[in-house]
NULO-525954 format. One line per 4 residues: number of its first residue (from 0); their letters; for each residue x, y, z of N, C-alpha, C. Coordinates in pm, 1 decimal. Layout:
BEGIN
NUM) A) X:Y:Z:X:Y:Z:X:Y:Z  ...
This chain:
BEGIN
0) MQAI) 112.5:-127.7:-12.0:-21.6:8.3:-3.4:66.9:97.6:10.7  178.2:120.4:48.3:296.3:206.9:71.5:345.5:244.1:-75.4  387.5:129.2:-152.1:403.0:202.3:-294.2:328.9:250.7:-385.1  227.8:211.1:-328.8:84.0:259.3:-427.7:76.2:382.7:-404.2
4) REID) 76.4:463.7:-258.6:77.9:584.5:-209.9:159.2:683.7:-268.1  265.6:666.9:-258.3:419.4:694.6:-321.5:387.3:711.5:-461.5  350.0:638.0:-517.5:321.1:675.7:-676.3:201.9:743.7:-734.8  92.1:738.0:-628.9:2.0:839.0:-639.4:40.4:995.8:-627.1
8) TTAR) 103.1:986.9:-521.5:156.1:1135.3:-456.7:248.9:1192.0:-569.8  340.3:1138.8:-643.1:426.3:1162.9:-713.5:392.2:1167.8:-876.0  247.4:1064.9:-910.3:197.7:1126.8:-1040.6:102.5:1257.7:-1001.3  63.0:1280.2:-914.6:2.5:1421.0:-853.3:53.5:1514.6:-906.9
12) ELFL) 217.3:1532.5:-796.4:287.4:1634.7:-834.6:314.5:1689.8:-957.4  353.4:1535.1:-1038.6:393.7:1567.1:-1170.6:291.1:1610.9:-1269.5  165.5:1550.1:-1221.6:72.9:1621.6:-1307.2:62.4:1772.0:-1288.8  52.6:1787.4:-1144.4:21.9:1948.9:-1120.8:128.3:2029.8:-1166.4
16) ATFA) 226.9:1999.6:-1187.7:346.2:2081.4:-1229.0:304.0:2107.4:-1398.3  305.1:1991.2:-1427.5:293.1:2019.4:-1559.8:170.2:2041.6:-1613.8  28.4:2088.2:-1586.3:-82.9:2148.2:-1571.1:-12.5:2321.4:-1558.1  32.6:2306.6:-1471.1:73.6:2461.6:-1413.5:98.5:2526.4:-1515.5
20) QVRE) 223.5:2443.5:-1589.5:326.1:2496.3:-1701.8:250.1:2476.4:-1832.2  183.8:2396.1:-1855.9:88.7:2419.2:-1986.2:-23.1:2534.8:-1981.1  -78.6:2576.1:-1855.2:-200.5:2637.5:-1856.0:-91.2:2798.3:-1875.2  9.9:2830.8:-1820.2:87.7:2940.3:-1856.4:111.5:2930.7:-1939.4
24) NFRH) 159.7:2831.7:-2065.9:185.6:2830.3:-2181.2:37.1:2892.2:-2287.0  -43.6:2830.3:-2241.2:-182.0:2808.0:-2291.5:-211.2:2970.2:-2294.2  -196.7:3031.4:-2206.3:-244.6:3173.4:-2157.5:-141.6:3262.6:-2276.5  -25.6:3221.5:-2258.5:56.4:3320.3:-2349.6:18.2:3320.7:-2494.6
28) IFMT) 66.6:3185.7:-2549.3:-43.9:3131.4:-2685.8:-135.3:3184.2:-2734.2  -212.6:3160.4:-2662.5:-370.1:3251.8:-2696.5:-357.2:3396.1:-2681.2  -305.7:3469.5:-2590.5:-284.0:3609.9:-2563.1:-244.1:3687.6:-2750.3  -107.3:3592.4:-2737.7:-34.0:3615.3:-2921.6:-111.5:3581.3:-3005.9
32) LFGG) -209.9:3429.8:-3021.6:-272.4:3460.1:-3110.8:-410.3:3513.9:-3151.7  -457.1:3547.3:-3013.4:-587.5:3646.8:-3072.8:-564.4:3819.1:-3041.5  -437.5:3821.3:-3003.9:-402.1:4000.5:-2969.4:-468.6:4031.5:-2873.7  -497.5:3963.8:-2773.8:-538.1:3995.6:-2626.7:-697.7:3893.3:-2614.8
36) GECD) -746.3:3918.0:-2490.4:-844.0:3825.8:-2481.9:-794.7:3765.4:-2339.2  -849.6:3681.2:-2267.0:-842.1:3575.2:-2196.1:-874.3:3457.2:-2169.4  -832.2:3377.4:-2130.4:-817.5:3199.2:-2149.2:-804.5:3141.3:-1987.7  -851.5:3038.0:-1962.8:-767.9:2942.5:-1896.0:-833.8:2813.5:-1892.6
40) LKLE) -783.5:2689.3:-1832.5:-767.1:2568.4:-1751.3:-809.4:2541.4:-1655.0  -898.5:2467.5:-1651.8:-967.6:2461.8:-1494.2:-972.2:2301.4:-1495.7  -927.1:2274.3:-1367.3:-975.3:2129.3:-1326.4:-1099.4:2116.8:-1261.5  -1176.6:2030.0:-1312.9:-1360.0:2036.2:-1270.1:-1340.2:2010.6:-1115.6
44) KPDQ) -1239.8:1898.8:-1065.8:-1234.8:1866.7:-917.2:-1107.8:1933.5:-878.0  -1059.2:2015.7:-848.2:-906.5:2039.8:-814.7:-875.3:1931.2:-692.4  -949.5:1893.6:-599.8:-888.4:1803.4:-502.3:-881.0:1682.8:-567.4  -907.9:1625.0:-677.8:-883.9:1492.4:-753.3:-806.7:1547.2:-882.0
48) PLDC) -723.3:1589.1:-954.5:-666.5:1623.0:-1045.7:-643.0:1480.8:-1168.0  -591.1:1386.4:-1066.6:-596.6:1285.0:-1203.6:-694.4:1218.3:-1195.3  -834.9:1245.5:-1193.4:-950.7:1153.7:-1164.5:-1037.9:1266.4:-1225.3  -1032.8:1385.0:-1264.6:-1122.3:1469.7:-1336.1:-1097.7:1516.0:-1467.9
52) DIEV) -1229.1:1578.9:-1514.8:-1199.5:1676.5:-1654.2:-1109.9:1810.5:-1652.3  -1055.4:1854.9:-1777.6:-1008.2:1958.3:-1737.5:-1108.6:2044.7:-1828.7  -1147.3:2186.3:-1818.9:-1234.2:2276.7:-1880.3:-1151.5:2385.4:-1940.8  -1164.7:2421.6:-2064.5:-1139.0:2513.1:-2162.5:-1204.9:2625.3:-2125.3
56) HASP) -1201.4:2739.1:-2096.5:-1231.4:2883.7:-2093.8:-1175.5:2987.8:-2163.2  -1261.5:3028.7:-2257.4:-1195.2:3139.2:-2362.5:-1272.9:3261.1:-2360.2  -1185.3:3362.2:-2386.2:-1268.2:3476.1:-2399.3:-1193.7:3592.0:-2511.1  -1208.8:3555.8:-2623.9:-1132.9:3661.6:-2740.9:-1157.1:3796.4:-2659.8
60) RGKR) -1050.2:3896.2:-2721.5:-1079.7:4003.5:-2740.2:-1220.2:4065.3:-2737.2  -1281.5:4145.2:-2640.5:-1410.3:4206.6:-2669.9:-1542.0:4089.5:-2626.7  -1515.0:4000.2:-2596.5:-1621.0:3873.7:-2572.0:-1589.0:3843.3:-2426.1  -1716.7:3800.1:-2350.9:-1720.7:3775.0:-2242.3:-1658.8:3604.4:-2204.3
64) TQRI) -1595.1:3561.1:-2103.7:-1527.8:3434.4:-2097.3:-1658.6:3314.0:-2127.6  -1614.4:3223.4:-2195.9:-1730.2:3121.1:-2176.7:-1643.7:2983.7:-2222.5  -1745.4:2874.5:-2250.7:-1673.5:2747.6:-2274.7:-1647.3:2778.5:-2425.1  -1585.3:2668.0:-2447.2:-1466.3:2713.7:-2608.8:-1612.9:2634.6:-2687.2
68) HLLS) -1729.1:2532.7:-2660.9:-1822.9:2492.2:-2747.8:-1904.6:2588.1:-2767.7  -1911.9:2707.7:-2728.8:-1964.5:2867.7:-2758.0:-1933.7:2960.7:-2868.6  -1803.4:2928.5:-2881.7:-1741.6:3002.6:-2987.7:-1755.1:2994.7:-3116.5  -1680.5:3062.6:-3222.9:-1720.0:3030.3:-3379.9:-1630.5:2930.0:-3388.4
72) SGER) -1636.4:2848.2:-3537.6:-1556.8:2751.2:-3525.5:-1371.3:2805.7:-3551.6  -1382.6:2911.3:-3592.8:-1250.3:2953.8:-3637.2:-1190.8:3012.0:-3469.0  -1253.8:3037.0:-3394.9:-1213.3:3093.5:-3277.0:-1179.9:2959.0:-3200.3  -1289.0:2868.1:-3226.1:-1231.6:2719.4:-3149.9:-1117.8:2666.2:-3175.0
76) NLVA) -1117.8:2668.9:-3296.3:-951.5:2640.7:-3370.6:-857.6:2721.6:-3301.1  -851.1:2846.5:-3310.3:-718.1:2911.9:-3250.8:-711.9:2882.0:-3115.4  -828.8:2864.0:-2999.6:-816.9:2809.0:-2893.5:-741.8:2677.4:-2854.2  -795.6:2599.7:-2966.1:-740.4:2445.6:-2985.2:-589.7:2445.4:-3011.4
80) LSLL) -545.1:2531.5:-3121.8:-396.8:2568.7:-3172.5:-312.2:2625.9:-3038.4  -413.9:2731.0:-2983.9:-294.4:2787.5:-2854.7:-264.8:2682.8:-2746.3  -348.2:2588.5:-2739.7:-377.9:2495.3:-2596.4:-251.9:2360.5:-2687.4  -277.5:2329.2:-2820.4:-174.6:2248.7:-2868.2:-22.2:2289.8:-2845.1
84) FGIF) 17.6:2417.9:-2868.0:141.7:2477.1:-2871.8:121.0:2500.2:-2704.8  50.0:2523.4:-2677.8:85.5:2553.3:-2533.6:159.8:2413.1:-2427.3  105.1:2294.9:-2531.9:116.2:2154.6:-2428.8:258.7:2176.8:-2514.4  293.2:2169.1:-2648.7:427.5:2166.8:-2711.5:524.7:2241.1:-2664.6
88) LTKP) 494.0:2350.0:-2617.7:607.8:2431.3:-2520.6:672.5:2354.8:-2423.5  553.3:2305.4:-2365.9:582.6:2219.0:-2235.1:673.7:2105.3:-2236.9  679.1:2059.4:-2332.3:759.0:1913.1:-2382.1:769.3:1948.6:-2541.1  886.2:2004.7:-2613.3:888.4:2025.6:-2737.2:948.5:1895.4:-2802.6
92) SPFC) 913.3:1858.2:-2935.8:969.5:1754.0:-3006.0:1018.3:1852.8:-3122.0  1081.1:1720.4:-3215.8:1170.3:1766.6:-3304.4:1093.5:1816.3:-3417.4  991.5:1763.1:-3435.5:904.3:1773.4:-3561.0:712.2:1760.5:-3511.3  691.3:1826.6:-3565.6:505.8:1840.8:-3551.5:458.3:1833.5:-3669.1
96) LLDE) 337.6:1747.8:-3662.8:279.1:1740.4:-3829.8:115.4:1814.7:-3772.7  91.3:1889.7:-3863.8:-24.0:1939.1:-3872.5:-129.0:1968.3:-3963.3  -239.7:1893.3:-3974.0:-336.4:1836.6:-4089.6:-443.4:1944.0:-4092.5  -446.6:2042.7:-4196.9:-502.6:2163.9:-4242.4:-557.3:2235.7:-4095.7
100) VDAP) -504.6:2262.7:-4021.8:-539.6:2310.0:-3927.6:-579.3:2463.9:-3934.5  -581.6:2504.2:-4031.2:-590.7:2639.5:-4103.4:-721.8:2655.6:-4165.8  -787.3:2544.5:-4201.3:-911.1:2507.0:-4283.6:-1005.1:2621.9:-4235.7  -1036.1:2608.3:-4127.2:-1177.9:2731.8:-4073.8:-1134.1:2839.4:-4043.2
104) LDDQ) -1002.7:2884.6:-4070.5:-959.1:3017.7:-4032.1:-967.6:3157.2:-4102.6  -1011.8:3266.6:-4091.8:-1031.2:3367.1:-4204.9:-913.8:3405.3:-4230.3  -876.3:3540.9:-4305.5:-742.8:3562.7:-4381.5:-678.5:3642.8:-4238.5  -738.8:3692.4:-4131.0:-645.7:3740.2:-4075.7:-589.7:3698.4:-3929.3
108) NVGR) -654.9:3543.7:-3941.7:-644.0:3464.0:-3839.3:-543.7:3352.9:-3909.1  -541.0:3344.7:-4017.3:-452.1:3261.6:-4089.0:-290.5:3354.7:-4114.3  -334.4:3489.1:-4083.1:-182.6:3562.6:-4031.2:-128.9:3517.9:-3918.1  -210.6:3514.7:-3815.5:-166.1:3496.0:-3670.9:-110.1:3358.8:-3674.2
112) YVRM) -176.8:3267.0:-3724.0:-135.8:3127.6:-3728.8:14.4:3144.4:-3783.6  13.2:3213.0:-3924.2:143.1:3169.0:-3992.3:260.4:3241.6:-3905.6  244.4:3344.6:-3837.6:340.6:3400.3:-3746.2:387.6:3314.3:-3661.5  270.9:3239.3:-3592.1:319.3:3134.2:-3474.0:423.3:3061.3:-3550.8
116) LNQF) 371.4:2972.1:-3647.8:441.0:2851.7:-3718.0:591.1:2906.1:-3760.5  587.1:3066.6:-3776.9:732.7:3111.5:-3814.9:828.2:3095.5:-3699.0  751.8:3149.8:-3573.1:805.2:3169.1:-3452.2:881.5:3008.2:-3378.2  767.0:2922.5:-3382.9:789.2:2801.2:-3332.1:901.3:2704.0:-3461.7
120) KVQT) 907.5:2735.7:-3594.7:987.7:2656.4:-3707.7:1086.3:2675.5:-3659.8  1176.1:2757.9:-3606.4:1296.9:2807.1:-3553.5:1365.9:2701.8:-3480.3  1277.6:2639.0:-3370.9:1340.6:2524.6:-3322.6:1255.7:2340.5:-3363.1  1164.8:2374.0:-3440.2:1086.2:2231.0:-3454.1:1103.8:2257.4:-3581.1
124) QFIV) 1062.5:2118.6:-3622.0:1041.6:2085.4:-3773.2:900.7:2088.1:-3800.0  809.5:2133.3:-3883.3:686.3:2138.6:-3903.7:614.0:2084.9:-4039.7  575.3:2001.0:-4036.9:502.5:1922.3:-4175.3:377.9:1942.7:-4163.5  318.1:2056.6:-4259.6:183.1:2116.6:-4270.7:126.5:2062.5:-4408.7
128) ITHN) 11.0:2018.3:-4376.8:-76.4:1977.9:-4472.7:-197.0:2100.7:-4504.3  -189.1:2178.4:-4595.4:-265.3:2266.6:-4595.8:-324.8:2289.5:-4736.5  -441.8:2371.6:-4758.5:-455.8:2388.2:-4915.6:-464.1:2563.1:-4930.3  -450.1:2625.6:-4805.8:-404.3:2760.4:-4802.0:-283.6:2837.7:-4840.6
132) PRTT) -285.2:2924.0:-4951.6:-141.1:2955.8:-5021.2:-65.6:3046.8:-4958.8  -164.5:3087.1:-4883.5:-89.2:3215.4:-4765.1:3.9:3113.9:-4659.5  -45.3:3043.3:-4631.9:28.0:2917.2:-4498.6:160.6:2874.8:-4583.3  127.1:2843.5:-4679.0:236.8:2783.6:-4780.3:355.0:2900.1:-4834.0
136) TEAA) 312.4:2951.5:-4881.2:412.7:3101.0:-4894.7:465.0:3191.4:-4803.2  389.0:3207.9:-4703.6:455.1:3261.4:-4581.2:533.4:3183.8:-4484.5  495.0:3088.9:-4455.8:546.6:2998.5:-4331.4:655.0:2880.9:-4389.5  640.0:2861.5:-4546.3:732.5:2720.4:-4600.2:859.7:2745.4:-4617.4
140) DAVY) 959.3:2654.4:-4572.7:1106.1:2686.2:-4640.2:1076.8:2566.5:-4749.3  989.7:2491.7:-4776.0:991.7:2391.9:-4885.9:880.6:2335.6:-4889.0  845.1:2302.5:-5004.3:681.8:2268.7:-5029.6:666.6:2130.2:-5133.4  626.1:2052.0:-5087.6:572.1:1892.8:-5182.1:456.9:1902.4:-5177.8
144) GVTM) 433.4:1840.6:-5340.7:272.5:1831.1:-5378.1:304.5:1738.9:-5485.2  169.1:1691.9:-5505.7:145.5:1607.8:-5617.4:30.1:1672.6:-5683.8  53.9:1655.0:-5833.3:-69.0:1688.7:-5947.7:-50.7:1638.5:-6044.2  -163.7:1630.7:-6090.0:-220.6:1513.0:-6193.1:-230.2:1604.5:-6333.7
148) QEPG) -136.5:1599.4:-6424.4:-172.8:1691.3:-6583.5:-208.0:1616.6:-6675.8  -204.0:1465.2:-6627.3:-251.1:1398.4:-6723.0:-307.1:1264.8:-6673.6  -454.0:1253.5:-6727.5:-505.2:1113.2:-6687.9:-432.6:1018.8:-6618.8  -404.4:975.9:-6499.6:-358.7:844.1:-6476.9:-218.9:864.0:-6415.2
152) VSSL) -126.3:994.9:-6450.0:-14.4:1012.9:-6417.6:-16.1:1148.0:-6333.6  65.9:1070.6:-6203.0:68.9:1202.6:-6084.9:237.9:1249.8:-6144.5  221.6:1395.1:-6138.8:377.0:1443.2:-6086.7:399.2:1496.0:-5988.2  532.0:1452.6:-5924.9:547.3:1511.8:-5790.3:599.9:1632.7:-5809.5
156) VSVR) 597.4:1731.7:-5721.3:644.6:1866.2:-5696.9:714.6:1885.8:-5605.8  845.6:1936.1:-5579.6:932.0:1965.8:-5503.6:995.8:2112.4:-5510.2  976.5:2212.4:-5420.3:1007.8:2334.8:-5420.1:1108.6:2385.6:-5328.3  1212.7:2408.2:-5294.9:1265.3:2474.8:-5216.6:1206.6:2646.1:-5204.7
160) MRGG) 1174.7:2720.8:-5103.8:1107.4:2840.0:-5071.6:1211.2:2959.3:-5085.2  1240.2:3041.4:-5142.8:1309.8:3159.8:-5179.0:1264.3:3270.7:-5207.2  1273.5:3401.3:-5137.8:1256.6:3507.1:-5194.0:1072.8:3511.3:-5181.9  993.7:3613.1:-5239.3:824.8:3655.9:-5208.4:794.8:3567.6:-5263.5
164) AGAV) 647.6:3584.6:-5271.3:518.2:3497.5:-5360.8:555.1:3471.8:-5513.6  563.0:3602.6:-5534.7:612.9:3562.9:-5708.0:720.1:3508.0:-5743.5  829.0:3464.3:-5645.8:930.2:3409.6:-5671.1:864.9:3246.7:-5643.9  805.0:3201.9:-5536.8:758.7:3097.3:-5495.4:632.6:3040.9:-5643.3
168) EQAI) 576.5:3133.7:-5681.7:449.0:3098.0:-5784.9:564.1:3061.9:-5922.8  670.1:3164.3:-5914.2:761.4:3061.3:-6088.9:798.9:2960.3:-6012.7  864.9:2880.0:-5882.5:929.8:2783.5:-5879.3:833.9:2677.0:-5876.0  702.5:2683.7:-5849.3:652.6:2623.4:-5867.6:616.0:2555.6:-5977.7
172) AGAM) 544.5:2661.2:-6071.8:542.9:2648.0:-6202.0:639.1:2573.4:-6265.0  772.7:2600.9:-6262.0:880.3:2518.1:-6335.6:891.3:2392.9:-6277.5  867.8:2372.2:-6124.1:855.1:2252.4:-6105.0:774.1:2141.0:-6155.5  676.5:2208.1:-6178.5:557.3:2149.3:-6224.8:602.0:2104.3:-6361.4
176) NAGA) 665.3:2214.0:-6441.3:690.6:2142.0:-6592.0:810.3:2058.0:-6588.7  869.7:2048.4:-6482.6:987.5:1944.7:-6488.8:962.6:1803.6:-6417.0  857.6:1798.5:-6346.7:797.8:1708.3:-6247.1:839.1:1564.6:-6268.2  858.3:1495.8:-6191.2:914.9:1316.9:-6219.8:742.9:1279.1:-6251.5
180) RVPA) 759.3:1199.5:-6279.8:610.3:1121.5:-6373.6:608.2:999.6:-6303.3  492.8:976.5:-6216.3:501.5:863.9:-6151.8:324.5:831.4:-6200.1  296.3:669.8:-6200.4:196.8:650.8:-6228.3:73.6:642.7:-6102.2  -9.0:685.5:-6105.1:-125.3:703.9:-6047.1:-125.1:570.7:-5930.2
184) GV) -145.8:617.2:-5825.3:-193.9:489.1:-5707.9:-48.0:473.7:-5644.4  50.4:538.2:-5701.3:197.0:492.6:-5632.0:223.5:599.3:-5529.3
């Protein structure tokens, strides 16, 4: 029984320390992505941190604090990204995969997301799947894509990003013209 109590005590201490750090990072990232406002992570039962839900509250600038499900889809997405990056800051990894997380964002929020990616990519490699050309041209160091110029034949495109958006468009067009030809389905 003593060993179980020690393990529970250690788990509780580690969880609470990590929770506090994630909470602090979440607040910082939220303020950056929203340009103000307030947010918080709350334990539903603070006296039982290992056995309770965590509530996410957010108040974008100019709005009252509310649970995340009451926000617009773009706001929910930015709150989720704030939490994701807050957790990521607590224990970074060498790379991160993001799959179309910018899809519900309007142009202004895509800009905030891109600025955040540009800050984080100094320390971490990001693999970002997106259909948003702004994310690609403003945040990417390299772009990989597949296009089908002829039925049944896929062309692979790989472009190193250098220069502004005009240079990017020229590089992509050139790569598509010289792209490798691979049978579809490969």
